[in-house]
N, CA, C and O atoms as a GROMACS GRO file, in nm:
protein
  356
    1UNK      N    1   3.709  -2.815  -7.297
    1UNK     CA    2   3.622  -2.722  -7.365
    1UNK      C    3   3.480  -2.779  -7.371
    1UNK      O    4   3.382  -2.709  -7.344
    2UNK      N    5   3.470  -2.906  -7.406
    2UNK     CA    6   3.338  -2.969  -7.416
    2UNK      C    7   3.268  -2.970  -7.281
    2UNK      O    8   3.148  -2.943  -7.273
    3UNK      N    9   3.342  -2.999  -7.175
    3UNK     CA   10   3.282  -3.005  -7.043
    3UNK      C   11   3.231  -2.869  -6.998
    3UNK      O   12   3.124  -2.858  -6.939
    4UNK      N   13   3.310  -2.766  -7.025
    4UNK     CA   14   3.270  -2.631  -6.986
    4UNK      C   15   3.142  -2.592  -7.056
    4UNK      O   16   3.050  -2.538  -6.994
    5UNK      N   17   3.136  -2.618  -7.185
    5UNK     CA   18   3.016  -2.582  -7.261
    5UNK      C   19   2.896  -2.661  -7.209
    5UNK      O   20   2.791  -2.602  -7.183
    6UNK      N   21   2.911  -2.791  -7.194
    6UNK     CA   22   2.799  -2.875  -7.153
    6UNK      C   23   2.750  -2.842  -7.012
    6UNK      O   24   2.630  -2.841  -6.987
    7UNK      N   25   2.841  -2.816  -6.921
    7UNK     CA   26   2.804  -2.793  -6.781
    7UNK      C   27   2.768  -2.649  -6.749
    7UNK      O   28   2.682  -2.624  -6.664
    8UNK      N   29   2.832  -2.554  -6.816
    8UNK     CA   30   2.813  -2.415  -6.778
    8UNK      C   31   2.733  -2.334  -6.879
    8UNK      O   32   2.646  -2.255  -6.841
    9UNK      N   33   2.760  -2.353  -7.005
    9UNK     CA   34   2.701  -2.267  -7.107
    9UNK      C   35   2.572  -2.321  -7.167
    9UNK      O   36   2.483  -2.243  -7.203
   10UNK      N   37   2.559  -2.453  -7.177
   10UNK     CA   38   2.441  -2.515  -7.240
   10UNK      C   39   2.371  -2.610  -7.144
   10UNK      O   40   2.309  -2.708  -7.187
   11UNK      N   41   2.381  -2.584  -7.016
   11UNK     CA   42   2.327  -2.679  -6.918
   11UNK      C   43   2.176  -2.697  -6.930
   11UNK      O   44   2.126  -2.808  -6.911
   12UNK      N   45   2.105  -2.591  -6.962
   12UNK     CA   46   1.959  -2.602  -6.977
   12UNK      C   47   1.923  -2.695  -7.092
   12UNK      O   48   1.833  -2.778  -7.079
   13UNK      N   49   1.992  -2.681  -7.206
   13UNK     CA   50   1.966  -2.766  -7.321
   13UNK      C   51   2.004  -2.911  -7.293
   13UNK      O   52   1.935  -3.004  -7.336
   14UNK      N   53   2.114  -2.930  -7.222
   14UNK     CA   54   2.156  -3.066  -7.186
   14UNK      C   55   2.051  -3.131  -7.097
   14UNK      O   56   2.016  -3.247  -7.116
   15UNK      N   57   2.002  -3.056  -6.999
   15UNK     CA   58   1.900  -3.110  -6.908
   15UNK      C   59   1.771  -3.144  -6.984
   15UNK      O   60   1.711  -3.249  -6.961
   16UNK      N   61   1.728  -3.054  -7.074
   16UNK     CA   62   1.606  -3.079  -7.151
   16UNK      C   63   1.621  -3.204  -7.237
   16UNK      O   64   1.530  -3.287  -7.242
   17UNK      N   65   1.734  -3.217  -7.304
   17UNK     CA   66   1.757  -3.333  -7.391
   17UNK      C   67   1.765  -3.462  -7.309
   17UNK      O   68   1.708  -3.564  -7.348
   18UNK      N   69   1.834  -3.457  -7.197
   18UNK     CA   70   1.846  -3.575  -7.111
   18UNK      C   71   1.711  -3.619  -7.058
   18UNK      O   72   1.678  -3.738  -7.058
   19UNK      N   73   1.632  -3.522  -7.013
   19UNK     CA   74   1.498  -3.554  -6.961
   19UNK      C   75   1.412  -3.616  -7.071
   19UNK      O   76   1.343  -3.715  -7.048
   20UNK      N   77   1.415  -3.558  -7.189
   20UNK     CA   78   1.337  -3.610  -7.301
   20UNK      C   79   1.378  -3.754  -7.333
   20UNK      O   80   1.293  -3.840  -7.354
   21UNK      N   81   1.508  -3.779  -7.337
   21UNK     CA   82   1.556  -3.914  -7.368
   21UNK      C   83   1.512  -4.015  -7.262
   21UNK      O   84   1.472  -4.126  -7.295
   22UNK      N   85   1.521  -3.975  -7.136
   22UNK     CA   86   1.480  -4.066  -7.029
   22UNK      C   87   1.330  -4.095  -7.035
   22UNK      O   88   1.287  -4.208  -7.013
   23UNK      N   89   1.251  -3.992  -7.066
   23UNK     CA   90   1.106  -4.008  -7.072
   23UNK      C   91   1.060  -4.085  -7.195
   23UNK      O   92   0.956  -4.151  -7.192
   24UNK      N   93   1.136  -4.077  -7.304
   24UNK     CA   94   1.092  -4.134  -7.432
   24UNK      C   95   1.137  -4.277  -7.456
   24UNK      O   96   1.077  -4.348  -7.536
   25UNK      N   97   1.241  -4.320  -7.387
   25UNK     CA   98   1.290  -4.456  -7.407
   25UNK      C   99   1.341  -4.478  -7.549
   25UNK      O  100   1.418  -4.398  -7.600
   26UNK      N  101   1.297  -4.586  -7.612
   26UNK     CA  102   1.344  -4.622  -7.746
   26UNK      C  103   1.304  -4.518  -7.851
   26UNK      O  104   1.375  -4.499  -7.950
   27UNK      N  105   1.193  -4.452  -7.830
   27UNK     CA  106   1.143  -4.355  -7.928
   27UNK      C  107   1.213  -4.219  -7.919
   27UNK      O  108   1.170  -4.123  -7.983
   28UNK      N  109   1.321  -4.210  -7.841
   28UNK     CA  110   1.389  -4.082  -7.824
   28UNK      C  111   1.439  -4.024  -7.955
   28UNK      O  112   1.444  -3.902  -7.970
   29UNK      N  113   1.476  -4.108  -8.050
   29UNK     CA  114   1.526  -4.059  -8.179
   29UNK      C  115   1.420  -3.975  -8.249
   29UNK      O  116   1.451  -3.874  -8.312
   30UNK      N  117   1.296  -4.016  -8.237
   30UNK     CA  118   1.186  -3.945  -8.303
   30UNK      C  119   1.133  -3.832  -8.216
   30UNK      O  120   1.107  -3.722  -8.265
   31UNK      N  121   1.115  -3.858  -8.088
   31UNK     CA  122   1.048  -3.763  -7.999
   31UNK      C  123   1.136  -3.647  -7.953
   31UNK      O  124   1.084  -3.541  -7.917
   32UNK      N  125   1.266  -3.662  -7.954
   32UNK     CA  126   1.355  -3.560  -7.896
   32UNK      C  127   1.430  -3.479  -8.001
   32UNK      O  128   1.536  -3.423  -7.971
   33UNK      N  129   1.380  -3.472  -8.122
   33UNK     CA  130   1.449  -3.398  -8.227
   33UNK      C  131   1.459  -3.250  -8.196
   33UNK      O  132   1.562  -3.187  -8.224
   34UNK      N  133   1.353  -3.193  -8.139
   34UNK     CA  134   1.355  -3.050  -8.105
   34UNK      C  135   1.462  -3.020  -8.001
   34UNK      O  136   1.539  -2.925  -8.016
   35UNK      N  137   1.467  -3.100  -7.896
   35UNK     CA  138   1.567  -3.081  -7.790
   35UNK      C  139   1.708  -3.105  -7.842
   35UNK      O  140   1.802  -3.034  -7.805
   36UNK      N  141   1.723  -3.205  -7.928
   36UNK     CA  142   1.854  -3.235  -7.987
   36UNK      C  143   1.902  -3.118  -8.073
   36UNK      O  144   2.019  -3.081  -8.067
   37UNK      N  145   1.812  -3.061  -8.152
   37UNK     CA  146   1.849  -2.948  -8.237
   37UNK      C  147   1.890  -2.827  -8.153
   37UNK      O  148   1.988  -2.760  -8.185
   38UNK      N  149   1.816  -2.801  -8.046
   38UNK     CA  150   1.850  -2.689  -7.958
   38UNK      C  151   1.987  -2.709  -7.894
   38UNK      O  152   2.065  -2.615  -7.883
   39UNK      N  153   2.015  -2.832  -7.852
   39UNK     CA  154   2.145  -2.863  -7.791
   39UNK      C  155   2.257  -2.846  -7.893
   39UNK      O  156   2.360  -2.786  -7.862
   40UNK      N  157   2.239  -2.898  -8.013
   40UNK     CA  158   2.341  -2.885  -8.118
   40UNK      C  159   2.368  -2.739  -8.150
   40UNK      O  160   2.483  -2.699  -8.169
   41UNK      N  161   2.261  -2.658  -8.158
   41UNK     CA  162   2.275  -2.515  -8.186
   41UNK      C  163   2.359  -2.447  -8.080
   41UNK      O  164   2.450  -2.370  -8.111
   42UNK      N  165   2.328  -2.475  -7.955
   42UNK     CA  166   2.402  -2.414  -7.844
   42UNK      C  167   2.549  -2.456  -7.846
   42UNK      O  168   2.638  -2.371  -7.834
   43UNK      N  169   2.574  -2.585  -7.861
   43UNK     CA  170   2.711  -2.635  -7.864
   43UNK      C  171   2.790  -2.576  -7.980
   43UNK      O  172   2.904  -2.532  -7.962
   44UNK      N  173   2.730  -2.574  -8.097
   44UNK     CA  174   2.797  -2.521  -8.216
   44UNK      C  175   2.829  -2.374  -8.200
   44UNK      O  176   2.937  -2.328  -8.239
   45UNK      N  177   2.736  -2.299  -8.143
   45UNK     CA  178   2.759  -2.155  -8.123
   45UNK      C  179   2.882  -2.132  -8.036
   45UNK      O  180   2.962  -2.043  -8.064
   46UNK      N  181   2.898  -2.212  -7.932
   46UNK     CA  182   3.013  -2.194  -7.843
   46UNK      C  183   3.142  -2.250  -7.903
   46UNK      O  184   3.249  -2.192  -7.885
   47UNK      N  185   3.132  -2.361  -7.975
   47UNK     CA  186   3.252  -2.416  -8.040
   47UNK      C  187   3.308  -2.319  -8.143
   47UNK      O  188   3.429  -2.311  -8.162
   48UNK      N  189   3.221  -2.245  -8.209
   48UNK     CA  190   3.264  -2.152  -8.314
   48UNK      C  191   3.294  -2.012  -8.263
   48UNK      O  192   3.327  -1.924  -8.342
   49UNK      N  193   3.282  -1.990  -8.134
   49UNK     CA  194   3.309  -1.858  -8.075
   49UNK      C  195   3.459  -1.844  -8.050
   49UNK      O  196   3.513  -1.912  -7.963
   50UNK      N  197   3.527  -1.755  -8.125
   50UNK     CA  198   3.673  -1.742  -8.109
   50UNK      C  199   3.714  -1.693  -7.970
   50UNK      O  200   3.820  -1.730  -7.920
   51UNK      N  201   3.632  -1.609  -7.908
   51UNK     CA  202   3.666  -1.560  -7.774
   51UNK      C  203   3.663  -1.674  -7.672
   51UNK      O  204   3.751  -1.683  -7.586
   52UNK      N  205   3.563  -1.759  -7.682
   52UNK     CA  206   3.553  -1.873  -7.590
   52UNK      C  207   3.670  -1.969  -7.613
   52UNK      O  208   3.726  -2.022  -7.518
   53UNK      N  209   3.706  -1.990  -7.739
   53UNK     CA  210   3.820  -2.077  -7.772
   53UNK      C  211   3.947  -2.023  -7.707
   53UNK      O  212   4.023  -2.099  -7.646
   54UNK      N  213   3.970  -1.894  -7.720
   54UNK     CA  214   4.090  -1.833  -7.662
   54UNK      C  215   4.089  -1.844  -7.509
   54UNK      O  216   4.192  -1.870  -7.447
   55UNK      N  217   3.972  -1.825  -7.450
   55UNK     CA  218   3.958  -1.837  -7.305
   55UNK      C  219   3.997  -1.979  -7.259
   55UNK      O  220   4.071  -1.995  -7.162
   56UNK      N  221   3.946  -2.079  -7.329
   56UNK     CA  222   3.978  -2.218  -7.294
   56UNK      C  223   4.125  -2.249  -7.319
   56UNK      O  224   4.188  -2.320  -7.242
   57UNK      N  225   4.178  -2.195  -7.427
   57UNK     CA  226   4.318  -2.218  -7.460
   57UNK      C  227   4.410  -2.160  -7.352
   57UNK      O  228   4.505  -2.225  -7.309
   58UNK      N  229   4.380  -2.038  -7.308
   58UNK     CA  230   4.462  -1.975  -7.206
   58UNK      C  231   4.452  -2.051  -7.073
   58UNK      O  232   4.551  -2.066  -7.002
   59UNK      N  233   4.333  -2.097  -7.040
   59UNK     CA  234   4.315  -2.175  -6.918
   59UNK      C  235   4.394  -2.305  -6.925
   59UNK      O  236   4.459  -2.345  -6.828
   60UNK      N  237   4.389  -2.371  -7.040
   60UNK     CA  238   4.465  -2.495  -7.060
   60UNK      C  239   4.615  -2.469  -7.047
   60UNK      O  240   4.685  -2.546  -6.982
   61UNK      N  241   4.663  -2.363  -7.109
   61UNK     CA  242   4.806  -2.332  -7.103
   61UNK      C  243   4.851  -2.301  -6.961
   61UNK      O  244   4.962  -2.339  -6.921
   62UNK      N  245   4.765  -2.233  -6.884
   62UNK     CA  246   4.798  -2.206  -6.744
   62UNK      C  247   4.807  -2.336  -6.664
   62UNK      O  248   4.898  -2.354  -6.584
   63UNK      N  249   4.710  -2.425  -6.687
   63UNK     CA  250   4.712  -2.553  -6.616
   63UNK      C  251   4.833  -2.636  -6.656
   63UNK      O  252   4.894  -2.702  -6.571
   64UNK      N  253   4.868  -2.634  -6.783
   64UNK     CA  254   4.984  -2.710  -6.830
   64UNK      C  255   5.112  -2.655  -6.769
   64UNK      O  256   5.200  -2.731  -6.728
   65UNK      N  257   5.122  -2.522  -6.763
   65UNK     CA  258   5.240  -2.459  -6.704
   65UNK      C  259   5.252  -2.497  -6.556
   65UNK      O  260   5.361  -2.528  -6.508
   66UNK      N  261   5.140  -2.495  -6.485
   66UNK     CA  262   5.140  -2.532  -6.344
   66UNK      C  263   5.181  -2.678  -6.326
   66UNK      O  264   5.257  -2.710  -6.234
   67UNK      N  265   5.132  -2.765  -6.412
   67UNK     CA  266   5.167  -2.907  -6.405
   67UNK      C  267   5.316  -2.926  -6.429
   67UNK      O  268   5.381  -3.006  -6.362
   68UNK      N  269   5.370  -2.853  -6.525
   68UNK     CA  270   5.513  -2.867  -6.556
   68UNK      C  271   5.600  -2.818  -6.440
   68UNK      O  272   5.709  -2.870  -6.417
   69UNK      N  273   5.552  -2.716  -6.368
   69UNK     CA  274   5.627  -2.665  -6.254
   69UNK      C  275   5.621  -2.760  -6.135
   69UNK      O  276   5.722  -2.789  -6.072
   70UNK      N  277   5.501  -2.808  -6.105
   70UNK     CA  278   5.480  -2.883  -5.980
   70UNK      C  279   5.469  -3.034  -5.999
   70UNK      O  280   5.495  -3.109  -5.906
   71UNK      N  281   5.431  -3.078  -6.118
   71UNK     CA  282   5.409  -3.220  -6.140
   71UNK      C  283   5.274  -3.268  -6.091
   71UNK      O  284   5.245  -3.388  -6.094
   72UNK      N  285   5.189  -3.174  -6.046
   72UNK     CA  286   5.055  -3.208  -5.997
   72UNK      C  287   4.948  -3.150  -6.088
   72UNK      O  288   4.961  -3.038  -6.139
   73UNK      N  289   4.843  -3.227  -6.108
   73UNK     CA  290   4.731  -3.178  -6.186
   73UNK      C  291   4.651  -3.080  -6.101
   73UNK      O  292   4.652  -3.088  -5.979
   74UNK      N  293   4.583  -2.989  -6.168
   74UNK     CA  294   4.501  -2.894  -6.094
   74UNK      C  295   4.376  -2.963  -6.043
   74UNK      O  296   4.336  -3.068  -6.094
   75UNK      N  297   4.315  -2.904  -5.944
   75UNK     CA  298   4.193  -2.959  -5.886
   75UNK      C  299   4.084  -2.964  -5.992
   75UNK      O  300   4.008  -3.061  -5.998
   76UNK      N  301   4.075  -2.862  -6.076
   76UNK     CA  302   3.973  -2.856  -6.179
   76UNK      C  303   3.987  -2.972  -6.277
   76UNK      O  304   3.887  -3.034  -6.314
   77UNK      N  305   4.109  -3.001  -6.320
   77UNK     CA  306   4.132  -3.110  -6.414
   77UNK      C  307   4.090  -3.243  -6.353
   77UNK      O  308   4.024  -3.323  -6.419
   78UNK      N  309   4.127  -3.267  -6.230
   78UNK     CA  310   4.089  -3.392  -6.163
   78UNK      C  311   3.938  -3.401  -6.147
   78UNK      O  312   3.880  -3.508  -6.166
   79UNK      N  313   3.874  -3.290  -6.114
   79UNK     CA  314   3.729  -3.287  -6.098
   79UNK      C  315   3.660  -3.325  -6.228
   79UNK      O  316   3.568  -3.408  -6.227
   80UNK      N  317   3.702  -3.265  -6.339
   80UNK     CA  318   3.636  -3.293  -6.467
   80UNK      C  319   3.658  -3.437  -6.512
   80UNK      O  320   3.568  -3.497  -6.570
   81UNK      N  321   3.775  -3.492  -6.485
   81UNK     CA  322   3.799  -3.632  -6.523
   81UNK      C  323   3.708  -3.726  -6.444
   81UNK      O  324   3.653  -3.820  -6.501
   82UNK      N  325   3.692  -3.700  -6.315
   82UNK     CA  326   3.603  -3.783  -6.233
   82UNK      C  327   3.459  -3.766  -6.279
   82UNK      O  328   3.385  -3.864  -6.289
   83UNK      N  329   3.419  -3.643  -6.306
   83UNK     CA  330   3.283  -3.616  -6.351
   83UNK      C  331   3.255  -3.683  -6.485
   83UNK      O  332   3.146  -3.737  -6.506
   84UNK      N  333   3.351  -3.680  -6.575
   84UNK     CA  334   3.335  -3.742  -6.706
   84UNK      C  335   3.313  -3.892  -6.692
   84UNK      O  336   3.231  -3.951  -6.763
   85UNK      N  337   3.386  -3.954  -6.600
   85UNK     CA  338   3.368  -4.098  -6.578
   85UNK      C  339   3.229  -4.128  -6.523
   85UNK      O  340   3.166  -4.226  -6.561
   86UNK      N  341   3.181  -4.042  -6.433
   86UNK     CA  342   3.050  -4.065  -6.372
   86UNK      C  343   2.935  -4.043  -6.469
   86UNK      O  344   2.835  -4.115  -6.465
   87UNK      N  345   2.948  -3.944  -6.557
   87UNK     CA  346   2.837  -3.908  -6.646
   87UNK      C  347   2.855  -3.959  -6.788
   87UNK      O  348   2.766  -3.942  -6.871
   88UNK      N  349   2.969  -4.021  -6.817
   88UNK     CA  350   2.999  -4.073  -6.951
   88UNK      C  351   2.991  -3.965  -7.058
   88UNK      O  352   2.934  -3.988  -7.165
   89UNK      N  353   3.048  -3.848  -7.031
   89UNK     CA  354   3.051  -3.741  -7.133
   89UNK      C  355   3.162  -3.763  -7.229
   89UNK      O  356   3.181  -3.683  -7.321
   0.00000   0.00000   0.00000
């Protein structure tokens, strides 16, 4: 759920916050408050959206059912795990 929101739904806010942090260095805590607030707002809006929650839940249940049938993880699950390792999400 977190990966979907960060990569698909709030990607603009994530990019803005990341750029600000890279540009600001140690002062990012002070300089990036606006970007941080925008990112938190976007994330919270999606976390609290019951339709999005149900969508993620159904997708997870489908993937779990497929894994139980075949014993193999879906391509999407493997992709997100590799991406998480690369980006430290």
